[in-house]
C-alpha positions, 0 to 999 in steps of 0.5 A, a space after each residue: 370158194 371151190 365149186 362142187 361139181 356133183 353137189 346135187 347128184 345124190 343117189 335116190 335109193 341105196 344101190 343094191 350092189 357095189 358098182 365102181 366107176 374107175 376114172 383116169 384123171 389127166 386128160 380124161 376128167 380134167 383138161 390138163 396133165 396135173 403133175 406138170 401143170 401143178 409143178 409150174 404153178 408151184 414153182 411160180 408160187 414159191 418165187 422161183 426165177 422164170 425158166 426154172 420149170 422148163 429147166 427142171 422138166 427138160 431132162 424128163 423130155 429128153 429121156 422120153 425122146 430117148 425112149 424112157 417109159 411112162 413109169 420111168 418118167 413118172 419116177 423122174 418127176 418125183 425126184 424133182 420134188 425131193 425135200 419138198 414139204 408135204 404141208 406146203 405141197 398140200 396147200 399149193 395143191 388146193 390153191 392150184 385147183 382153185 385157180 383152175 376155175 379162173 382160167 380162160 376155159 370154164 373150169 378144169 373138167 372135160 364136160 362130157 366126162 363130168 356129165 357121165 360121172 354125174 349120171 353114175 353118181 345119180 345111180 349110186 355108183 362109187 367113183 374111184 380116181 386112178 392116176 399116176 399123179 399124187 396127193 397135191 393134185 388129186 386130193 382137191 379133185 377127189 374132194 370136188 367130185 366126191 370120189 370115195 377112193 383115190 388110187 395114185 402114185 404114192 411118194 415116199 415121205 420121211 419127216 414130213 418131206 418127200 424123199 424123191 422116191 415112190 412106191 410104184 408109179 400108178 401107170 400101165 399094168 399097175 393101174 390094172 392090178 390096183 383096180 383088181 385089188 379094189 374089186 377083191 378088197 373093196 367089194 366092187 363088182 368089176 363085171 358091173 363096173 365102168 372105167 374111163 381112160 384116154 391113153 394106151 397106158 390105161 388099157 390094163 385098167 379098162 380090161 379089168 371092168 365089164 364096161 370100159 369107155 375110151 375118152 378122146 381119140 388115142 389111136 392105139 386105144 381106139 383100136 382096142 375099143 373097136 376090136 372089143 366093142 368098148 364104149 367111147 366118149 368124144 370130148 369137145 377137143 376131138 368132136 367133129 
């Protein structure tokens, strides 16, 4: 049975205004890069020969070494899933997430971020996940942490299968635009809202809120944090 991290964290009184908590997922909330960790799990579950995962992602790694942007790498990943069934991916996503509780470490979450988000929930803040990952990985996480919304990369689906294309990778500036639209259309007071991110590609998202927090020790992002006086959340992996 899936453990629900925030099942006891409920606001004592209704919030007076809508305050959001916009949180990146990979290596900000969970310990792994969900898309790649899931793909390896999915291929093994499907019975693919050993080495299939490494063969598939070799092209993405080579492109990154040649200078491909994160947006280009994100699009390349979804091309690997062309023709895959939405139903099968969804089922595998649930199994992948549940398997994380049985790994050597204690569950999938970075405890410092999880604790911070639990405090937000106690205050009645609404959690929104923002990620370049997709439904198979993110829906189980969102359900477990009680996220009200997920802003993610949306694969194009036709007749129940992925076409290999995406509408727009939820990376970089797109994250910032998505958070801004959430403020306009979702009624969030962004000046009072918080965002958590671990990579320079989260910069646009962090700039959209009044209370940005840098998770971990990415040098480029920390430079912005120091200049702007942003918050910082150290994780066990980088705490000294």
